[in-house]
TIRO-2110 file (N, C-alpha, C; in Angstrom, 1 decimal):
// TIRO-2110
4.9, -128.6, -80.9, N, 1, A
4.2, -129.9, -80.3, CA, 1, A
3.4, -129.8, -79.4, C, 1, A
2.1, -130.5, -79.6, N, 2, A
0.9, -130.4, -78.4, CA, 2, A
0.8, -132.2, -78.1, C, 2, A
1.2, -132.3, -76.6, N, 3, A
0.9, -133.3, -75.6, CA, 3, A
-0.7, -133.2, -75.3, C, 3, A
-1.6, -134.0, -75.6, N, 4, A
-2.6, -134.0, -74.6, CA, 4, A
-2.9, -134.7, -73.8, C, 4, A
-3.7, -134.3, -72.3, N, 5, A
-3.8, -135.4, -71.6, CA, 5, A
-4.9, -136.4, -71.1, C, 5, A
-5.1, -137.5, -71.2, N, 6, A
-5.8, -138.1, -71.6, CA, 6, A
-6.3, -139.3, -70.4, C, 6, A
-6.5, -139.2, -69.2, N, 7, A
-7.4, -137.7, -69.2, CA, 7, A
-6.5, -137.1, -68.2, C, 7, A
-6.9, -136.0, -67.7, N, 8, A
-6.1, -134.5, -67.2, CA, 8, A
-5.6, -135.3, -65.4, C, 8, A
-5.0, -136.4, -65.8, N, 9, A
-4.5, -136.9, -64.2, CA, 9, A
-2.7, -137.2, -64.4, C, 9, A
-2.2, -136.6, -63.7, N, 10, A
-0.4, -137.0, -63.5, CA, 10, A
-0.2, -138.3, -63.3, C, 10, A
-1.2, -138.5, -62.5, N, 11, A
-0.4, -140.0, -62.1, CA, 11, A
-1.2, -141.1, -62.9, C, 11, A
-2.4, -140.7, -63.5, N, 12, A
-2.6, -142.2, -64.6, CA, 12, A
-3.3, -141.6, -65.9, C, 12, A
-2.3, -141.2, -67.0, N, 13, A
-2.7, -140.7, -68.0, CA, 13, A
-1.9, -141.1, -69.2, C, 13, A
-2.2, -141.1, -70.6, N, 14, A
-1.8, -141.0, -71.9, CA, 14, A
-1.6, -139.5, -72.2, C, 14, A
-0.4, -139.3, -73.2, N, 15, A
-0.3, -138.2, -73.4, CA, 15, A
-0.2, -138.6, -75.0, C, 15, A
-1.2, -137.8, -75.9, N, 16, A
-1.5, -138.5, -77.0, CA, 16, A
-1.0, -137.1, -78.1, C, 16, A
-0.7, -137.0, -79.3, N, 17, A
-0.4, -136.1, -80.2, CA, 17, A
-1.7, -135.6, -80.6, C, 17, A
-1.4, -134.7, -81.4, N, 18, A
-2.4, -133.9, -82.1, CA, 18, A
-3.3, -134.8, -83.1, C, 18, A
-2.7, -136.3, -83.8, N, 19, A
-3.1, -136.7, -84.8, CA, 19, A
-3.7, -138.6, -84.1, C, 19, A
-3.9, -138.3, -82.7, N, 20, A
-4.2, -139.2, -82.1, CA, 20, A
-3.5, -140.7, -81.5, C, 20, A
-2.1, -140.5, -81.9, N, 21, A
-1.1, -141.3, -81.5, CA, 21, A
-0.5, -140.9, -79.9, C, 21, A
-0.3, -142.3, -79.0, N, 22, A
-0.1, -142.1, -77.8, CA, 22, A
1.2, -141.8, -77.7, C, 22, A
2.0, -140.9, -77.4, N, 23, A
3.2, -140.8, -76.9, CA, 23, A
4.3, -140.9, -75.9, C, 23, A
3.4, -140.9, -74.8, N, 24, A
3.8, -141.1, -73.7, CA, 24, A
2.7, -141.8, -72.5, C, 24, A
3.3, -142.7, -71.8, N, 25, A
2.1, -143.4, -70.7, CA, 25, A
2.5, -143.0, -69.1, C, 25, A
1.8, -142.7, -68.4, N, 26, A
2.1, -142.4, -67.1, CA, 26, A
0.8, -143.2, -66.5, C, 26, A
2.1, -144.0, -65.5, N, 27, A
1.5, -144.6, -64.5, CA, 27, A
1.5, -144.4, -63.1, C, 27, A
0.9, -144.7, -62.1, N, 28, A
1.4, -144.9, -60.8, CA, 28, A
0.7, -145.9, -59.8, C, 28, A
1.8, -146.6, -58.8, N, 29, A
1.3, -147.4, -58.0, CA, 29, A
0.8, -147.0, -56.5, C, 29, A
-0.3, -147.9, -56.3, N, 30, A
-0.4, -147.5, -54.8, CA, 30, A
0.8, -147.2, -54.0, C, 30, A
0.9, -146.6, -52.6, N, 31, A
1.6, -146.9, -51.8, CA, 31, A
1.2, -148.1, -51.0, C, 31, A
2.3, -149.2, -50.5, N, 32, A
2.0, -150.1, -49.8, CA, 32, A
1.9, -149.9, -48.5, C, 32, A
1.5, -151.0, -47.6, N, 33, A
1.6, -151.0, -46.0, CA, 33, A
3.2, -150.6, -45.8, C, 33, A
3.4, -150.2, -44.6, N, 34, A
4.7, -150.1, -44.1, CA, 34, A
5.4, -148.8, -44.7, C, 34, A
6.5, -149.4, -45.6, N, 35, A
7.9, -148.0, -46.2, CA, 35, A
7.4, -148.5, -48.1, C, 35, A
6.3, -149.1, -48.4, N, 36, A
6.5, -149.5, -49.6, CA, 36, A
6.1, -148.1, -49.9, C, 36, A
6.5, -147.2, -51.1, N, 37, A
6.0, -145.9, -51.8, CA, 37, A
4.8, -145.9, -52.9, C, 37, A
4.5, -145.1, -53.1, N, 38, A
3.6, -145.5, -54.4, CA, 38, A
5.2, -145.4, -55.8, C, 38, A
5.0, -145.6, -56.5, N, 39, A
5.5, -145.1, -57.7, CA, 39, A
5.0, -144.7, -59.0, C, 39, A
5.9, -143.3, -59.7, N, 40, A
5.5, -143.1, -60.9, CA, 40, A
6.1, -143.7, -62.0, C, 40, A
5.8, -144.0, -63.0, N, 41, A
6.6, -144.7, -64.0, CA, 41, A
5.9, -144.0, -65.5, C, 41, A
6.7, -143.3, -66.1, N, 42, A
6.7, -142.5, -67.3, CA, 42, A
7.4, -143.4, -68.7, C, 42, A
6.7, -144.2, -69.5, N, 43, A
7.0, -144.7, -70.3, CA, 43, A
6.5, -144.3, -71.7, C, 43, A
7.7, -144.8, -73.1, N, 44, A
6.9, -144.1, -74.1, CA, 44, A
6.7, -145.0, -75.5, C, 44, A
6.2, -145.2, -76.0, N, 45, A
6.3, -146.4, -77.2, CA, 45, A
7.9, -146.6, -77.6, C, 45, A
8.3, -148.6, -77.8, N, 46, A
9.6, -148.5, -77.9, CA, 46, A
9.5, -150.0, -78.5, C, 46, A
10.6, -150.5, -79.2, N, 47, A
10.2, -152.0, -79.6, CA, 47, A
11.2, -152.7, -78.5, C, 47, A
11.8, -151.7, -77.6, N, 48, A
12.3, -152.6, -76.2, CA, 48, A
11.7, -152.2, -75.0, C, 48, A
11.6, -152.9, -73.5, N, 49, A
10.8, -152.3, -72.5, CA, 49, A
12.1, -151.4, -72.2, C, 49, A
13.3, -151.5, -72.6, N, 50, A
14.6, -151.3, -71.7, CA, 50, A
14.8, -149.6, -72.2, C, 50, A
14.0, -149.4, -73.6, N, 51, A
13.9, -148.3, -74.2, CA, 51, A
13.1, -147.5, -73.8, C, 51, A
12.1, -148.2, -74.0, N, 52, A
10.5, -147.3, -73.3, CA, 52, A
10.1, -146.9, -72.3, C, 52, A
11.6, -146.9, -71.4, N, 53, A
11.1, -146.5, -69.6, CA, 53, A
12.1, -145.3, -70.2, C, 53, A
11.1, -143.7, -69.7, N, 54, A
11.3, -142.7, -69.2, CA, 54, A
12.4, -142.4, -67.9, C, 54, A
11.5, -142.8, -66.8, N, 55, A
11.9, -142.3, -65.5, CA, 55, A
10.4, -142.8, -64.9, C, 55, A
11.3, -143.5, -63.5, N, 56, A
10.2, -143.7, -62.5, CA, 56, A
10.7, -142.5, -61.2, C, 56, A
9.9, -142.6, -60.4, N, 57, A
9.6, -141.3, -59.5, CA, 57, A
9.2, -142.1, -58.3, C, 57, A
10.0, -142.7, -57.2, N, 58, A
9.7, -143.2, -56.2, CA, 58, A
9.2, -142.2, -54.9, C, 58, A
8.4, -142.5, -54.5, N, 59, A
7.7, -141.3, -53.9, CA, 59, A
7.7, -141.7, -52.4, C, 59, A
9.0, -141.3, -51.6, N, 60, A
9.3, -142.0, -50.4, CA, 60, A
8.7, -141.3, -49.4, C, 60, A
8.3, -141.8, -48.2, N, 61, A
7.8, -141.3, -47.0, CA, 61, A
8.4, -141.3, -46.0, C, 61, A
7.7, -140.7, -45.0, N, 62, A
8.8, -140.7, -43.5, CA, 62, A
10.0, -140.3, -43.7, C, 62, A
10.0, -139.2, -43.9, N, 63, A
11.1, -137.9, -44.1, CA, 63, A
12.0, -138.3, -45.0, C, 63, A
11.8, -139.5, -46.1, N, 64, A
13.0, -139.8, -46.9, CA, 64, A
12.6, -138.9, -48.1, C, 64, A
13.4, -138.1, -49.0, N, 65, A
13.2, -137.0, -50.1, CA, 65, A
12.7, -138.1, -51.4, C, 65, A
11.6, -137.6, -52.0, N, 66, A
11.2, -138.5, -53.1, CA, 66, A
12.7, -138.8, -54.1, C, 66, A
12.9, -139.6, -54.8, N, 67, A
13.9, -140.2, -55.7, CA, 67, A
13.2, -140.2, -57.1, C, 67, A
14.3, -139.5, -58.1, N, 68, A
13.7, -140.0, -59.7, CA, 68, A
14.8, -141.1, -60.3, C, 68, A
14.6, -141.8, -61.0, N, 69, A
15.5, -142.9, -61.5, CA, 69, A
15.3, -142.7, -63.1, C, 69, A
16.4, -142.2, -63.7, N, 70, A
16.4, -142.0, -65.0, CA, 70, A
17.5, -142.1, -66.1, C, 70, A
17.5, -142.0, -67.1, N, 71, A
18.6, -142.1, -67.6, CA, 71, A
18.8, -140.9, -69.0, C, 71, A
17.6, -140.3, -68.9, N, 72, A
17.4, -138.8, -69.9, CA, 72, A
18.3, -137.9, -69.7, C, 72, A
18.9, -137.6, -68.5, N, 73, A
19.7, -136.1, -67.8, CA, 73, A
21.1, -136.4, -68.8, C, 73, A
22.0, -137.2, -69.0, N, 74, A
23.2, -137.4, -69.7, CA, 74, A
23.3, -139.1, -70.3, C, 74, A
21.9, -139.4, -70.2, N, 75, A
22.8, -141.1, -70.9, CA, 75, A
22.6, -142.6, -70.2, C, 75, A
23.1, -142.0, -69.0, N, 76, A
23.7, -142.6, -67.8, CA, 76, A
22.4, -143.0, -67.0, C, 76, A
22.2, -144.4, -66.7, N, 77, A
21.3, -144.1, -65.0, CA, 77, A
21.9, -143.6, -64.4, C, 77, A
20.7, -142.6, -63.2, N, 78, A
21.0, -142.1, -62.5, CA, 78, A
20.0, -142.0, -61.6, C, 78, A
20.2, -142.0, -60.3, N, 79, A
19.3, -141.6, -59.1, CA, 79, A
19.6, -140.3, -58.4, C, 79, A
18.4, -139.2, -58.7, N, 80, A
18.5, -138.4, -57.6, CA, 80, A
17.2, -137.7, -57.3, C, 80, A
17.3, -137.1, -56.3, N, 81, A
16.2, -136.7, -55.4, CA, 81, A
15.8, -135.5, -55.8, C, 81, A
14.4, -135.3, -55.9, N, 82, A
13.6, -134.6, -56.6, CA, 82, A
14.2, -132.8, -56.1, C, 82, A
14.4, -133.0, -54.7, N, 83, A
14.9, -131.0, -54.1, CA, 83, A
16.4, -130.9, -54.9, C, 83, A
17.2, -132.3, -55.8, N, 84, A
18.0, -131.9, -56.4, CA, 84, A
18.0, -131.3, -57.9, C, 84, A
17.1, -132.5, -58.9, N, 85, A
16.7, -132.0, -60.0, CA, 85, A
16.0, -130.8, -59.8, C, 85, A
15.4, -130.5, -59.1, N, 86, A
14.3, -129.5, -59.6, CA, 86, A
14.5, -128.7, -58.0, C, 86, A
15.5, -127.7, -58.6, N, 87, A
15.9, -127.0, -57.3, CA, 87, A
15.6, -125.5, -57.0, C, 87, A
15.8, -124.6, -56.2, N, 88, A
15.5, -123.6, -56.2, CA, 88, A
16.4, -122.3, -56.4, C, 88, A
16.2, -121.6, -56.7, N, 89, A
17.1, -120.3, -56.5, CA, 89, A
16.5, -118.9, -56.2, C, 89, A
17.1, -118.3, -54.9, N, 90, A
16.7, -117.0, -54.7, CA, 90, A
15.7, -117.5, -53.2, C, 90, A
14.7, -116.7, -53.5, N, 91, A
13.6, -116.9, -52.4, CA, 91, A
13.5, -118.3, -51.8, C, 91, A
13.3, -119.0, -50.8, N, 92, A
12.6, -119.8, -50.4, CA, 92, A
11.1, -120.3, -50.7, C, 92, A
10.5, -118.8, -50.5, N, 93, A
8.9, -118.9, -50.6, CA, 93, A
8.8, -119.0, -52.6, C, 93, A
9.0, -118.7, -53.4, N, 94, A
9.3, -119.0, -54.6, CA, 94, A
8.5, -120.4, -55.2, C, 94, A
7.9, -120.0, -56.5, N, 95, A
6.9, -121.0, -56.7, CA, 95, A
8.2, -121.8, -58.1, C, 95, A
9.2, -120.9, -58.2, N, 96, A
10.0, -121.7, -59.3, CA, 96, A
10.8, -122.6, -59.2, C, 96, A
11.1, -123.5, -60.2, N, 97, A
12.3, -124.6, -59.8, CA, 97, A
12.8, -124.7, -60.6, C, 97, A
14.1, -125.1, -61.0, N, 98, A
15.3, -124.9, -62.0, CA, 98, A
16.0, -126.3, -62.2, C, 98, A
16.3, -126.5, -63.6, N, 99, A
17.3, -127.7, -63.8, CA, 99, A
17.7, -127.3, -65.0, C, 99, A
19.1, -128.0, -64.9, N, 100, A
19.7, -128.3, -65.8, CA, 100, A
19.5, -129.4, -67.0, C, 100, A
19.6, -129.4, -68.0, N, 101, A
19.1, -129.7, -69.4, CA, 101, A
20.1, -130.9, -70.0, C, 101, A
19.9, -131.8, -70.9, N, 102, A
20.7, -132.4, -71.7, CA, 102, A
21.5, -131.6, -72.4, C, 102, A
21.1, -130.3, -72.6, N, 103, A
22.1, -129.3, -73.8, CA, 103, A
22.9, -128.5, -72.8, C, 103, A
23.1, -128.7, -71.7, N, 104, A
24.2, -128.2, -70.5, CA, 104, A
23.3, -126.7, -70.3, C, 104, A
21.8, -126.2, -70.9, N, 105, A
21.2, -125.3, -70.3, CA, 105, A
20.5, -125.3, -69.2, C, 105, A
20.2, -123.9, -68.3, N, 106, A
19.4, -123.9, -67.6, CA, 106, A
17.9, -124.0, -67.5, C, 106, A
16.7, -124.3, -67.1, N, 107, A
15.7, -124.1, -67.7, CA, 107, A
14.4, -124.0, -66.1, C, 107, A
13.5, -123.2, -66.5, N, 108, A
13.0, -122.9, -64.9, CA, 108, A
11.5, -123.5, -65.4, C, 108, A
10.5, -124.2, -64.6, N, 109, A
9.6, -123.8, -64.7, CA, 109, A
8.8, -123.6, -63.5, C, 109, A
7.6, -122.2, -63.8, N, 110, A
6.8, -121.3, -62.8, CA, 110, A
5.3, -121.6, -63.2, C, 110, A
4.9, -121.7, -61.9, N, 111, A
3.3, -121.7, -62.2, CA, 111, A
2.6, -120.1, -62.6, C, 111, A
1.8, -120.5, -63.5, N, 112, A
1.0, -119.0, -64.0, CA, 112, A
-0.1, -118.8, -63.7, C, 112, A
-0.6, -118.4, -62.9, N, 113, A
-2.2, -118.0, -62.0, CA, 113, A
-3.3, -118.2, -63.3, C, 113, A
-3.8, -118.9, -63.0, N, 114, A
-5.4, -119.1, -63.8, CA, 114, A
-5.0, -119.9, -65.0, C, 114, A
-3.8, -120.9, -65.1, N, 115, A
-3.5, -121.3, -66.5, CA, 115, A
-2.7, -122.5, -65.7, C, 115, A
-0.9, -122.9, -65.7, N, 116, A
-0.5, -123.7, -65.5, CA, 116, A
0.6, -124.0, -65.3, C, 116, A
1.8, -124.7, -65.5, N, 117, A
3.1, -124.6, -65.8, CA, 117, A
3.6, -124.1, -66.4, C, 117, A
4.5, -123.0, -66.7, N, 118, A
5.3, -122.4, -67.7, CA, 118, A
6.7, -122.7, -67.7, C, 118, A
7.6, -123.5, -68.6, N, 119, A
8.8, -123.6, -68.8, CA, 119, A
9.3, -122.7, -70.2, C, 119, A
10.6, -121.9, -69.0, N, 120, A
11.4, -121.1, -70.3, CA, 120, A
13.0, -121.5, -70.0, C, 120, A
13.5, -120.8, -70.7, N, 121, A
14.9, -120.6, -70.7, CA, 121, A
15.5, -119.8, -69.5, C, 121, A
16.3, -120.0, -68.9, N, 122, A
16.5, -119.2, -67.7, CA, 122, A
17.6, -117.9, -68.4, C, 122, A
18.3, -118.2, -69.3, N, 123, A
19.2, -116.8, -69.6, CA, 123, A
18.2, -116.3, -70.7, C, 123, A
18.1, -116.8, -71.7, N, 124, A
17.0, -115.7, -72.9, CA, 124, A
15.7, -115.7, -72.1, C, 124, A
14.9, -115.9, -71.4, N, 125, A
13.6, -115.8, -70.9, CA, 125, A
12.8, -116.5, -72.0, C, 125, A
13.2, -117.0, -73.1, N, 126, A
12.1, -117.7, -73.8, CA, 126, A
11.2, -118.6, -73.7, C, 126, A
9.9, -118.9, -73.8, N, 127, A
9.3, -119.8, -73.3, CA, 127, A
9.3, -121.3, -74.3, C, 127, A
9.2, -122.3, -73.7, N, 128, A
9.9, -124.0, -74.1, CA, 128, A
8.7, -124.7, -74.2, C, 128, A
7.9, -124.7, -73.1, N, 129, A
6.6, -125.3, -73.1, CA, 129, A
5.5, -124.7, -72.2, C, 129, A
4.5, -125.3, -72.2, N, 130, A
3.4, -124.7, -71.5, CA, 130, A
2.0, -125.7, -71.4, C, 130, A
1.8, -125.6, -70.2, N, 131, A
0.9, -126.7, -69.7, CA, 131, A
-0.7, -125.5, -69.9, C, 131, A
-1.9, -126.4, -70.3, N, 132, A
-3.1, -125.1, -70.5, CA, 132, A
-4.3, -125.8, -71.0, C, 132, A
-5.0, -125.4, -70.9, N, 133, A
-6.6, -125.9, -71.5, CA, 133, A
-6.2, -125.2, -72.8, C, 133, A
-7.2, -126.0, -73.9, N, 134, A
-7.6, -125.0, -75.1, CA, 134, A
-8.8, -126.0, -75.5, C, 134, A
-9.5, -125.6, -76.4, N, 135, A
-10.2, -126.3, -77.7, CA, 135, A
-9.4, -126.5, -78.7, C, 135, A
-9.4, -128.3, -78.8, N, 136, A
-8.6, -128.0, -80.2, CA, 136, A
-9.4, -127.5, -81.6, C, 136, A
-8.5, -127.2, -82.4, N, 137, A
-8.9, -126.8, -83.5, CA, 137, A
-8.6, -127.8, -84.4, C, 137, A
-7.8, -128.5, -84.3, N, 138, A
-7.5, -129.6, -85.4, CA, 138, A
-7.4, -130.9, -85.1, C, 138, A
-7.3, -131.8, -85.7, N, 139, A
-6.7, -133.4, -85.7, CA, 139, A
-7.7, -134.2, -84.7, C, 139, A
-7.1, -135.4, -83.9, N, 140, A
-8.1, -136.2, -83.8, CA, 140, A
-8.8, -135.6, -82.4, C, 140, A
-8.5, -134.7, -81.7, N, 141, A
-9.3, -134.2, -80.4, CA, 141, A
-10.3, -132.9, -81.1, C, 141, A
-10.4, -133.0, -82.5, N, 142, A
-10.9, -131.0, -82.8, CA, 142, A
-12.5, -131.2, -82.3, C, 142, A
-12.5, -129.7, -81.9, N, 143, A
-13.7, -129.3, -81.0, CA, 143, A
-14.1, -129.9, -79.6, C, 143, A
-13.0, -130.3, -79.0, N, 144, A
-13.1, -130.8, -77.5, CA, 144, A
-12.3, -129.8, -76.7, C, 144, A
-12.7, -130.0, -75.6, N, 145, A
-11.7, -129.2, -74.7, CA, 145, A
-10.8, -130.2, -73.5, C, 145, A
-9.4, -129.7, -74.3, N, 146, A
-8.2, -130.6, -74.1, CA, 146, A
-7.1, -129.8, -73.1, C, 146, A
-6.6, -130.5, -72.3, N, 147, A
-5.1, -129.9, -71.6, CA, 147, A
-4.2, -130.3, -71.9, C, 147, A
-2.9, -129.5, -72.0, N, 148, A
-2.2, -130.1, -73.3, CA, 148, A
-1.1, -129.4, -73.1, C, 148, A
0.1, -130.0, -73.4, N, 149, A
1.2, -129.6, -72.7, CA, 149, A
1.8, -129.4, -74.3, C, 149, A
1.9, -128.1, -74.3, N, 150, A
2.5, -127.4, -75.9, CA, 150, A
4.1, -126.9, -75.6, C, 150, A
4.8, -127.8, -76.8, N, 151, A
6.2, -127.9, -76.7, CA, 151, A
6.8, -127.0, -77.8, C, 151, A
7.1, -126.0, -77.7, N, 152, A
7.7, -125.4, -78.7, CA, 152, A
9.2, -126.1, -79.2, C, 152, A
9.6, -125.6, -80.6, N, 153, A
11.1, -126.2, -81.1, CA, 153, A
12.3, -126.0, -79.9, C, 153, A
13.1, -126.9, -79.2, N, 154, A
13.9, -126.6, -78.6, CA, 154, A
14.8, -127.9, -78.4, C, 154, A
16.1, -127.5, -78.1, N, 155, A
16.9, -128.6, -77.9, CA, 155, A
16.9, -129.5, -76.9, C, 155, A
16.3, -128.9, -76.0, N, 156, A
16.0, -129.9, -74.5, CA, 156, A
15.1, -130.9, -75.1, C, 156, A
15.7, -132.1, -74.6, N, 157, A
14.9, -133.4, -74.7, CA, 157, A
13.5, -133.6, -74.6, C, 157, A
12.6, -134.0, -75.0, N, 158, A
11.4, -133.7, -74.7, CA, 158, A
11.0, -134.5, -73.5, C, 158, A
11.5, -135.9, -73.3, N, 159, A
11.4, -136.7, -72.2, CA, 159, A
11.7, -136.1, -70.8, C, 159, A
12.7, -135.1, -70.9, N, 160, A
13.1, -134.4, -69.9, CA, 160, A
11.9, -133.3, -69.6, C, 160, A
11.3, -132.7, -70.5, N, 161, A
10.0, -131.9, -70.4, CA, 161, A
8.6, -132.6, -69.7, C, 161, A
8.9, -133.9, -70.3, N, 162, A
7.7, -134.4, -69.8, CA, 162, A
7.7, -134.9, -68.2, C, 162, A
8.8, -135.8, -68.2, N, 163, A
9.3, -136.3, -66.7, CA, 163, A
9.3, -134.9, -65.8, C, 163, A
9.8, -133.9, -65.9, N, 164, A
9.6, -132.8, -65.0, CA, 164, A
8.4, -132.6, -64.7, C, 164, A
7.6, -132.2, -65.7, N, 165, A
6.3, -131.5, -65.6, CA, 165, A
5.7, -132.5, -64.9, C, 165, A
5.4, -133.8, -64.8, N, 166, A
4.5, -134.9, -64.3, CA, 166, A
5.0, -134.7, -62.6, C, 166, A
6.3, -134.6, -62.4, N, 167, A
6.3, -134.2, -61.3, CA, 167, A
6.1, -133.2, -60.5, C, 167, A
6.6, -132.1, -61.0, N, 168, A
5.9, -130.6, -60.3, CA, 168, A
4.6, -130.8, -60.6, C, 168, A
3.5, -131.4, -61.2, N, 169, A
2.2, -131.3, -61.5, CA, 169, A
1.3, -132.1, -60.3, C, 169, A
2.2, -133.2, -60.3, N, 170, A
1.4, -134.3, -59.2, CA, 170, A
1.9, -134.0, -58.0, C, 170, A
3.2, -133.1, -57.5, N, 171, A
3.4, -132.5, -56.1, CA, 171, A
2.0, -131.4, -56.0, C, 171, A
1.7, -130.7, -57.0, N, 172, A
1.0, -129.3, -56.7, CA, 172, A
-0.4, -129.5, -56.2, C, 172, A
-0.5, -130.8, -57.1, N, 173, A
-2.6, -131.4, -56.9, CA, 173, A
-2.5, -132.1, -55.5, C, 173, A
-1.5, -132.8, -55.4, N, 174, A
-1.4, -133.5, -53.8, CA, 174, A
-1.4, -132.3, -52.8, C, 174, A
-0.7, -131.7, -52.8, N, 175, A
-0.5, -130.2, -51.5, CA, 175, A
-2.4, -129.4, -52.0, C, 175, A
-2.4, -129.2, -52.8, N, 176, A
-3.8, -129.0, -53.1, CA, 176, A
-4.8, -129.8, -52.5, C, 176, A
-4.8, -130.7, -52.7, N, 177, A
-6.0, -131.8, -51.9, CA, 177, A
-5.5, -131.9, -50.6, C, 177, A
-4.3, -132.1, -49.9, N, 178, A
-4.0, -132.4, -48.9, CA, 178, A
-4.6, -130.8, -47.7, C, 178, A
-4.4, -129.8, -48.5, N, 179, A
-4.9, -128.5, -47.9, CA, 179, A
-6.3, -128.5, -48.2, C, 179, A
-7.3, -129.1, -48.9, N, 180, A
-8.4, -129.1, -49.0, CA, 180, A
-9.2, -129.4, -48.1, C, 180, A
-8.2, -130.8, -47.8, N, 181, A
-8.7, -132.0, -46.8, CA, 181, A
-9.0, -131.5, -45.6, C, 181, A
-7.5, -130.7, -45.3, N, 182, A
-7.6, -130.3, -43.9, CA, 182, A
-8.7, -129.2, -43.3, C, 182, A
-9.2, -128.8, -44.2, N, 183, A
-10.7, -127.7, -44.2, CA, 183, A
-9.6, -126.1, -44.2, C, 183, A
-8.5, -126.3, -44.1, N, 184, A
-7.7, -125.0, -44.9, CA, 184, A
-8.4, -124.2, -46.2, C, 184, A
-8.1, -123.0, -45.1, N, 185, A
-8.5, -121.7, -47.0, CA, 185, A
-7.2, -121.6, -47.7, C, 185, A
-7.3, -122.2, -49.1, N, 186, A
-5.9, -121.8, -49.9, CA, 186, A
-6.4, -121.2, -51.0, C, 186, A
-5.7, -120.0, -50.9, N, 187, A
-5.4, -119.1, -51.9, CA, 187, A
-4.7, -119.8, -52.9, C, 187, A
-5.1, -119.3, -54.2, N, 188, A
-4.2, -119.7, -55.5, CA, 188, A
-2.5, -119.8, -54.9, C, 188, A
-2.1, -118.7, -54.9, N, 189, A
-0.8, -117.7, -54.5, CA, 189, A
0.1, -119.1, -53.4, C, 189, A
-0.7, -119.6, -52.6, N, 190, A
0.0, -120.5, -51.3, CA, 190, A
-0.1, -121.7, -51.8, C, 190, A
-1.2, -122.3, -52.6, N, 191, A
-1.3, -123.6, -52.7, CA, 191, A
-0.9, -124.0, -54.5, C, 191, A
-0.5, -123.1, -55.0, N, 192, A
-0.4, -123.4, -56.6, CA, 192, A
0.9, -124.1, -57.3, C, 192, A
1.6, -124.3, -55.8, N, 193, A
2.7, -125.3, -56.2, CA, 193, A
2.9, -126.1, -55.3, C, 193, A
2.9, -126.4, -53.4, N, 194, A
2.8, -127.0, -53.0, CA, 194, A
4.3, -127.7, -52.5, C, 194, A
5.5, -127.3, -53.0, N, 195, A
6.6, -127.8, -52.5, CA, 195, A
7.7, -127.3, -52.0, C, 195, A
6.8, -125.9, -50.8, N, 196, A
7.4, -125.3, -49.9, CA, 196, A
7.6, -126.5, -48.3, C, 196, A
7.2, -127.6, -48.1, N, 197, A
6.9, -128.6, -47.4, CA, 197, A
8.3, -128.7, -46.9, C, 197, A
9.4, -128.3, -47.1, N, 198, A
10.6, -129.3, -46.6, CA, 198, A
11.0, -130.4, -47.3, C, 198, A
10.5, -131.1, -48.2, N, 199, A
10.9, -132.5, -48.3, CA, 199, A
11.6, -132.0, -50.0, C, 199, A
11.4, -130.9, -50.7, N, 200, A
12.3, -130.1, -51.9, CA, 200, A
12.7, -129.6, -51.7, C, 200, A
END
């Protein structure tokens, strides 16, 4: 399954299938004055508003860790800090983040230089999903260059794949933007992830 980002912006985009059907919608509110944080919402088409909600990410500030609210992990409503949902194993400087899927298996997101994030099964190493740019060969976007989340057949819930990817990609771009604004040199190896800031 290919989900094309229209546009390629993890804060505000629609994920569209090969045949042109919207599968997910992502919107992010602006941070308000004082302590009101920005909130990213991931929704999918559904007959009811409740069923359409995949998850919400509250980008809390002032030393408070960002928080995810979702029911996709085990069917019950949960509030989880991002640092606990997408955790590190091993080196503190690793760009890889791990999480436990709905199938009770462990998965790893890791940034691939010159490409994008790749999701693999931790035990087998099998690729589950990859974010990459491609020239579309068939379907609604045929002939166009698009960024897509390419998902292989898996027992892992696609909602979880989309939600965790959006979190990581937004954090990566935020870190890259902040580094660029500060006028610092940013080699791909050090800016590709942007989560080693003590916040996650």
